[in-house]
N, C-alpha and C positions, 0 to 999 in steps of 0.2 A: 558315386552311388550314395544316396541318402537313405541309409538303413532304417532310421527312425520313421521316415515317410513310408518306406516299403512295409514295415511291420504294422504301422497304424492303418494303412489301407487294406492290409490282409485280414486284420481283426474285424469281426463283425459283431458289434454290440448295440442292442436296441437302446435308443435314447442318447447315444454318444456318437458324435461325428468324428471323422478321421483327424480333423484339425485339433480337436480337444485331446484325443488320444496321443497325438504327436507331442502335445505340450506336457502330457503326463509321463512319457517315457524318459528314463534317466540312465546315467552310466553308473553301474555298481562300483563300490569302493575297491573291489578286488576283481581283477579280470578272470580269475578262476571260477567266480560265481556266474559269469556271463559277460557279454559285451554290452547288452542293453537289458533294462528291466522295466516292467510295468507294475507299479505299486497298486494292487487292486483295492486298497483301502479307499482310494479316491472314487471307486465305483460302487462301494458297498451301499451307500444311501440310494443311489439311482436304481440299482438292480435288486435292492432289498434282500441281500444275502451276505454271508460272511466273506471276507476277503479270501480266506483259504479255499472256500467252495468255488468262488468266482475264478480264482487262478487255476484250479483243477479243471473246471469245465472248459475254460479257454484253451488250456494245454491240449485237452482231448480233441478239440475241434480245429486246432491250428495245423495246417498242412506245411511240412518242410519243403524247401525248394533249393535251387542252386545257390541262393544267397544265405539262407538261414539253415544251419546244419543241426541245430538242437534247440528244443524248447522244454523248459522244466518249471514246475510249480513248487515254490519253496516258501513256506510260512507267509502266504498271502502275496508273494511276489511271483510274477511270470517272467522268468529269465530266458533270454535268447542268446545263443551263440551263433556267430556268423561263420561263413566259410572263410576261415582265417587266412589260409594260404592265398586265395584269390584276392582277398581284401588287402593283404600285406603287399603283394607284388604290385597291384594296381596303384595303391596309395603311394608307395615309395617312388615309383616311376613318375607319378603325377607331380609330387613335390619337387623332385630334381628337375623335371621339365619346366614347371611353372616358375621356379626360382623365386625372385622377389615378389611375384604376384600370388604365391601360394597363401591361401587363407582369405584372399580378396574376394569381392563379390560385386554384382551390379545392381543390388537391391535398391540402391539410392539413386539410380539413373533418373534424371529429370526432376530430382528433388533438391531443395536448397535448405541448408541449416546455417543459421547465424549463431556464433558462439562468442559471448561476451565474457572475457576473462582477463586476468592479471590486473587491469584497471588501476595502474599505479597513480599515485598523487604527485603532481608537479611540485618540485622543490623539496620533496621529502625523500629520505633514503630508502633504497630498495632493501627491505629487511627480510628476515626469515619468515615473518608472517605473510609475506606475499608469495612464498614458495608454492603452497598448495594450489591456490587459484591458478598460478602460472603453469605448473606442470600438469595439473588435471585438465585444464582447458586446452593446452597444447596437445596432449595425448588424445583427447576427444576429437580435435580437429583432424589429426592424422588417422584415427580409427574410422571416422566417417568418410574421409576421402578414400580410404582403402576399400570402403564398401560402396563406392561409386557416387556418393553425394557431392554436390557442389557445396563447399564450405566457405563461409565468410568469417574469418577470425577478427574479432573487434576488441581493441584496447580502449575501453571507455574511460579516457583519462579524467582524473580528478583535477580539473583545471578551472574551477569556478568556486567562488565563495570568499568569505571574509578573511580566510587565512592568507590570501594574496595581499590584502590590505595590511595585514599584520607584518608580512614579509617586507613590504615597502617601508613601513614605519621602522622596522628593525634595520633594514638596509641603510636608510638615511641616517640613522643614529650611530650605528656601530660597524659599518662596512663600506666597501667601495667597489666600483666595477672591476678594478684591477684585482682586488682580493677574491672576488667571486670567480673571475676568469682563471685565476691561479689555483685556488683551493677547491673550486667547483662545489659539488654537493655538500662536502664537509663544512664549507663556509656557510651555505644556506641553512644547514641543520644547526650549526652553532648559533647563528643569530635568531633562528626560530625558537630554540630552547631559551635563549636569553630573553627574548620578548616575553614569554610566558612567566618567567621568573620576575621580570620587572613589572609586568602588568598586574601582578598580585599586589604590588605596593602602590601602583599608580593606575587605577581602573580607567582613567580618562584616555589612556592609550587605546582602549578598545573603540572609543568614539572616533579617534583619529584613524584607526584601521578601517572602520566602516566607511569613513569619508574617502579613503584612498580606493577602496573596492568600488565605490560608487563612481569614482573618476574612471576606473577601468571600464565599467559598464557604459559610461557616457562617452567613451572613445578618447579620453585625454591622452595626448601624444606621449608625454614623459612617463606616465604610469603604465601605459601599454608597452612602451619600449622596455621597461624593466620586467614586466610580466613575460614578454616574449624572450628576454634573456634568460629568465629563470626556467622557462619551458624548454628552450634550446639546450641548455646545459643538462637538465634532467634527462631528456630523451637521448642525448649523446652518451651519458653515463650508463643509463639502464640498457641501452642497445648493446653495450659490451657484455652484459650479463645474459641478455636474450640470445646473443650469438653463442655463448658458452653452453647454454641450455638447449640449443637447437630450436628456439622459439621464433615464430614469424607471425606477423599480423597483416591483414588485408586492409584494415582501417584503424586510424588513430582518432576517430571522431569522438571527442570528449564532451564533457558537460557544456562547455562554452559554445560548442558547435550548435547546440539546440536553443541558444539564447533567443533567436528570432522565430523559433518553431513552437514555442510554448503557448503563445497567445491564441492561435487557432484551436488548440486543445481546450484551453480554459473557456473560450467562447462556445465551443460545442457542448461542454458540460453545462454551461448556463442555459443554452438553447434547449437542452433536453431536461431542464429542471432538476438537475442533480446537485447543483451547488446550494449550500445553506451557509448562512453567516453565523459565526460563533465567536463572540468577544472581538469582533472586527475582522476575524480571519475567515477565509473561504474554505469550507470543508465539504466532503461527501460523507453523509451519514451511513455507516456500515453496521449499526447496532443489530439490524435484522439478520445479519450474517455472522453474528458473534464476534465482531471486531470493533475496536475503537475507530473513531472517524479518521478518514484519510485527509490530511492537511494538503490543500492545493496552493493557497497563497497566504502569506503572513498578513497581519493587520496593516503593514506598510506597503502591501502589494507585491513584495518580493516572492520569488518562487522557492520551492523546496525540492528535495530529491524526487519525490513522487511525480511532481509536475514535469521535471526534466526526463525522468524515466519513461513516462507516458509519451512525451513528445518523441523520444528516441525510438520507442516501440513502433509508433505510427510511421516514423521516417523509414525504419528498417523494413516494415511491411510494404510500404509504397516503393521503396528503392530495390529491394531484393526479392520481394514476394516469397518470403521464407515459408517452408512447410513446418519448421520448428525454430524457435529462438531460445537458446539456452543461456542462462545466467549463472556463471560459476562463482558463487559468492558464499561466504561463511554463513552458517545456520543462524547466527545472531540477527541476520536480516530477514528471517522467515516471515515475520509479520509484515514488513515493508512490501515484500513481493506478493503476498496474499492480498494485501490491500490494493495495490495498483493494478494487479491482474483483475481483481473483482470490479474495480471502477471501469476498466476498459470493457469488461463484459457488460456492465450496466449501460455503457455508452452504445451498446449494440455491435461492438467489434467481435464478429463471430470467430475471428482468428485468435482471440484472447486465450482460447483453450490450447493453443499451440505454444504458449509461453511456458517455459519450464525453469524453475529455480533448482539448479544443481548445487545443493548445499554440502558443505564440508565442515569438519571440526576445526576448532581454534588451536592456534599455536601459542603456547606461553613459555616463559623462561622458568628455570628451576627456582628462581628467587621471585617469581611473580609475573604479572602480565607486562606486555610491552607498551611503551608510550613514546611517540616521537617528541611530544611536548617536554617530557622529562629527560629525554635522551637515553632512555632505558630500552635499547634495541640491539639486536645482533644483526650486523649487516650481511646480506646474502653473499656479497662479493667476498667477504672475509671467510665465510663458511666454505665456499667453493675453492678458494685459494688454499685453505688449510687441508682440504681433502686431496687436492692435487699434490701438495707437498708430501702428505702422508703416503700417497700412492707411489711417488717417486722414491721415497725413502725405503719402502718395502721392496720395490723393484731392485734398487741398488744393493739391498741386503741379500736378496734371493737369486737375482739374475743380473749381475753387474755388466755382463757382456751383451745384454739385450740391445739391439739397435733401436733407434727412434724412441728412447726412453721418455723424453719429455712429452712427445705426442701421445704415447701410450698412457703415461701418468695423467694427462689431461682427460683422456677418454674414460679412464677408470675413476678418477676423482669426481668428475661431473656426473658420471653414471651413478656413482654411489649416492650422491645427493638426490638425484631424480628418483632413483629406485627406492631410496629410503622414504621419500615423501609419498610414493605410490604403492608401497608394499601392503599397507593395511586398508581396510574399508575406509572410504573417504570421510565418513561422518564422525570417525573417532577423533577426540581431542588429542593433541600431541604436546607433551612437555619436551621442549627442545633440550637436547643434551649433546655436547660436542663428542663425548665418548661414544655415544650410540651412532652418530653420523659417521665418525671416523673409523668405526669398527669394520674390518674386512672379514671377520669371522662369521660363520653360520650362513643364514639365508640372506645373502647380500648380492648386489650387482656384480662385484668382482668374481664371485663364485660362478655366476652365469657366463660372464665374459671369459673366464678361464676355461669353461666347458667348450665354448666356441673355439678358443685357441687350441684346445686339445683335439677337437675335430680336425682343425687345419693341419696339425702335426701328423695325425693318422693318415689323412688324405695324401699329404706330401710323401710319406714313407711308403704307402701302398701303391702309388702310381695310378694308371688308368683303370677304369672299371671294365670288367669282362663279363662272361656269362655267369648266371646264377640260378637258372631254372631248377625247379623241383628240389628245393632245399627245405628240410624239416626245421621248424622253428622251436627254440626252447622258450621257457617262460620269460627270461630276461629280455630276449629279443622281441617277443610279442608285447611285453609291457611298454617298451619304447615305441613300437609301432602304433599300438592302440592310443598312446598318449599323443603321438603325432597326429592321429586322426581326429583328435578333439579340437584342434586349433581353430578351424573355421567356425565351429560352434561357439568357442570362447570369445572370438572377436565379435561375433554378432551379439552375444549376451552382454559384452562390455558396452556396446553401443546402446542396446535396449535399456540397460540399467544405469547408464552414465557412470560406469565403474571401471576405470582403467586398472584397478588393483586385480581384477580377474586375470588380466594378461600377465601381470607381475607374478601372481601365484602360479599361473600356468608355466611360465618360464622356469620357475624353481622346480616344479614337478618334472618337467621334461629334462632339465639338467640333472636332477637326482636319478631319474630312470636311466639316462644315458650313462652316467658315471658308474652306476651299479652294473650295467651291461658291460662297460669297458673293463671293470675289475674282474668280472666273472667269465667273460668271453674273449679269448684271444682273437684279434682280428687278422693279423698277418700269419694265417695258418697255411699248411701245405695244400690242403684241399682248395683248389681255385674257386669252386662254386661257393663254398662257405665263406671264403675270404671276400669274394665280390659281393655276396649278399650283405655281409657285415659292413663292408665299405659303403654300400648303398645306404644302409641305415645311418651311418655316420654323416654322409653327405646330406641326407634329409634332415637330420638333427641340426646341422650347421645352418641350413637354409631357414628352418622354422624358428630357431632361436634368434637368428639375425633379424628375421621379420618381426618377431615379437618385440625385441629391444628397439628396433627402428620405430615401431608404433608408439613406444614410450618416449622417444626422443633421445635414445641412448645409442652411442656408437659401439661397434664391436672392434676387437683388435685381432690381428693375425697371430701375434705371439704375446706371451706374458711371462 
């Protein structure tokens, strides 16, 4: 039952359709005020009246029915109470029956969404700065699939550019194939950092690096063999981290994949008269749109990020016919995305409006920003391993007899890292702190995982579910149930706003409501109907929290 839809269709307001009213209706902060509320401030300008008078008039004309048991006007709000008993029983039965599908929808059926995320750089370490794009993108993939969309997860690899020429120079001077195969990414990072230190003293090394990159582009066998070795080792190493984080991709088509797909885009720009020359470089002038020019080709004819991204967008539209293509990239690239989206629009690509930059805040260290060139990075693998170690230590202190300790510690440790990255609004900058990531106190993933384990314990003790008809609810019980009822709406909102943190915050709200209920309401009581009703609530909470964490890429545990 969609109560918001029911209310919006029953209200009759001149000049406002039911769809608009539906979008205005919200959930009050306290369920004692009501289950739904219409803020009449939003109607004041349309109806040329005060919000208080509008709310009073609407209350007087609203007819109660089997679904809406009360309607009140309070300080410009029209508050509705639903038939709580009918709502509660129907919702709890639906959740337990639907199981892992509770909260899902088919609104995405027949629609395709491409999500470009993580986009790691070949031969560079997977550091904490890659965490946000990886877990935000992965969560969005899972959320959209849950809503019925066909999702194409794309890891747009950074596998093109002069840095590969630099690596070959460094490899030839200070490394060997054996050293790279033995020490893997740490060896590639070592020689990359050394290159930049040495190039400061000998700038001619950069000319040598450009020469080797040109050899890669021209198909030189030796140079490409080294490039493929660097790529193979990188993907093998980062795949270990992706597995820990429950991250998967459908495509690893990186920048080099579009090497032969840029020329048609450049030709089309020329044919449509969009290219201008500026100091030998090819540009598209965007001054009219309040932006600096978009660089298409350097003076030497080589491509830039915008050229490759436009070629990638065209390829994705032709290959997947997406309804939307999301780019999960830090806000530092805001201008880049505005520019190449606008150029595609000027080319007459009607689908350019379906390209979305999902920006997020930057991650820095407490002692400054990160840089692979200087070696000032925190490796993501180190962070995950430290949280797993911390989780194992806590388990051994508090529950040494717990079976499968290592498996549980892995789920708790990796969950803490993912949850921590998704806990706040994605646009906020983050200063990385080991103390914060390793903390299991307060609003954290272990708190939510422990709540699921608590539900398991209750279910195991109480046995099979029996009859529970006609049980009167108290406020603690209803608070849990009303929170359960919000899940489907939260999942849709997280997709509409590209904001997985809505699900993270919801999981904390539900865990808090359940733990309050658990402390105040004994479940294994003598009254069988009350016991069964409370057991049903517990089962529904377990299902919903499990579904919420799964959408974030986090595993639950049976015991903690």
